C-alpha positions as CSV (number, residue, x, y, z in Angstrom):
1,M,162.6,103.6,162.3
2,P,162.5,103.5,165.9
3,K,161.7,98.9,167.4
4,D,158.5,101.1,169.4
5,E,157.4,102.6,166.1
6,Q,157.7,99.3,163.6
7,E,154.2,97.6,162.8
8,P,153.5,93.3,163.6
9,P,155.6,91.4,160.9
10,N,151.6,90.3,160.5
11,A,150.1,93.8,160.3
12,K,148.0,94.3,156.7
13,K,149.4,97.6,154.5
14,G,146.1,98.6,152.3
15,K,145.0,102.3,152.9
16,R,142.7,103.1,155.4
17,W,138.3,102.9,154.8
18,F,137.4,105.6,156.9
19,R,139.7,108.2,158.9
20,P,139.5,110.6,161.0
21,N,137.1,114.3,160.3
22,Q,139.6,117.4,159.7
23,S,137.2,119.1,162.1
24,G,134.9,118.4,164.6
25,P,134.2,114.6,165.4
26,G,133.8,111.2,163.6
27,W,135.0,109.5,161.0
28,H,134.3,109.7,157.1
29,P,134.5,106.6,154.3
30,S,137.9,106.7,152.1
31,S,137.2,104.0,150.1
32,W,135.1,102.4,148.0
33,Q,135.3,99.7,151.6
34,G,133.4,102.2,153.1
35,W,131.9,103.9,150.8
36,L,130.1,99.9,150.8
37,I,129.5,99.5,154.6
38,L,128.1,103.2,154.7
39,A,125.9,102.6,151.6
40,V,124.8,98.9,153.4
41,V,124.4,100.0,156.9
42,V,122.2,103.2,155.9
43,G,120.2,100.6,153.6
44,A,119.6,97.7,156.6
45,I,118.0,101.8,158.5
46,V,116.1,102.8,155.5
47,V,114.1,99.0,155.4
48,V,114.0,98.7,159.5
49,V,112.1,101.9,159.3
50,V,110.1,100.1,156.5
51,L,108.7,97.6,158.2
52,F,108.1,99.1,161.0
53,R,105.9,100.8,159.4
54,T,103.9,99.1,157.5
55,G,103.2,97.1,160.2
56,V,105.8,94.1,160.2
57,L,107.6,94.2,162.5
């Protein structure tokens, strides 16, 4: 492996949580950690929308 392609010694090996789409812009989850992050973000958006609609925020 050429020196310029080597990873730093402290680089973690593992599966990426998100990967680029095959067509079109953006990224999508590729592991359970990615799906968990997506679910948390969607849940937070739903909570904020519900709080605004009920007048709490």
